[in-house]
N, C-alpha and C positions, 0 to 999 in steps of 0.2 A: 338437092342435098343442101344442109344448112352450112352457112359459113363457120369456120373453126377460129376460136378466140382462145389464144393462151393467155391466162390470167395468172400474173406473177404477184403475190401479196403475201407478206409475213404475218400479218394479223389475221388469225384464223377466223374471227367473226366477220372481218371485212371481206375475207376471201369466200366464206359461205354465202353471205348476203349478196355479193355481186355474181356469183356463180348462180344463185337461185333467178336473180332478176334477168340476167343475160340469157339463162336457159329459158325464161317465160318469154323473152322478147324474141325467141326463135334460134338463138346462136347454139352452136356446140361449143361447150366450155372444155378446156383441158387446164387444171390447175397445176400450180407450182408455188412453193414457200419462198423460194429465191432464186437468183440468177443461176447458180449451178444446176438446180433441178430444172430450171427452165430449160437450158441447153440439152439436158437429158430427154427432156419431153419433145423439144424440137427434132431431136434425132429419131423420135419414135413416129412422129405425125408432125408435118409441115402445117403451121397455122396460118389463116388468112391475115391475121393481125395479132400483135401482142399488146396487152394492157398490162403494164408494170408499175409498181411502187418504184420510187427513186431511192430511198433509204431502206435497206435491207441487210441482214446478218450474210456472212460468207460472201455473197457478190451481189453488189447493188445494181440498179437498173442502168446506171451509166456504163459500168463494166460489162453488163449485159450487152448493151448496145454496141460497144466496141468489139465484143466477141462475135457478134452478128454481123458487123461490117466486114470483119476478117475472114469470114467464112461465105463463099459464093452461094452456098445453098440458102443462106438466110439474109443476106444483104439487102434483098429488096422487100422484105417483109415490113410493112408499115408499124410504127410504135407509137401507142398513146402512153404518155408517162404521166403519174400521178405523185404528188407529194404535198405533205402538210407544211414544208418550207418553201421558200421562194428559190427558184432556180434561176441564177443569174449567170452561169457560164455559158460557154458555147453548146448549143444543142448537137447531138449527134444527127446525122444526115436522115436516119429513119424516123425520128422523133418528129411527127406530124402535128402532133398536139400535146400540149402540156395543160393538166388540169389540177386545180389546187383541191386539197382536202380541206375540210370535210367535202366529199365529192357530191356533186348535184348528178344524179342518175341521168336525167335529161341531157346535161352536157355531155356526158359519155356517149349516150346514145346519138346525140347529134354528130359527135366526132366520128363514131363508127359508121353511121349512115352515110356521110361525105366520103369515107374511104372505101366502103365495102357495097354501099347500096343497101337495100332493104335485106333484113336477116332472112 
């Protein structure tokens, strides 16, 4: 069974492109447009990892990580965070990789491979 990635991205074009590429790489992808939607998706299906944007409307990636940390069902799910801006604050415990946009897909695949092994 393929590993499940919860992809959280508010830019539709980026969400669709990453969904396509991750799917072609062998992952099952569940999409969310922001942190609130991501929490709803996690209640439906537990992902093996979360790939999230940092800056998003309604609930950003940092708050998503805080909510994941507060819930025992999700606190051990690893997170790969992406942002076009520099992240200089303390990282939430779940954030195992921080990738700068524009995103190099090879960097994302390398981070996921280290976390989850082959798709």
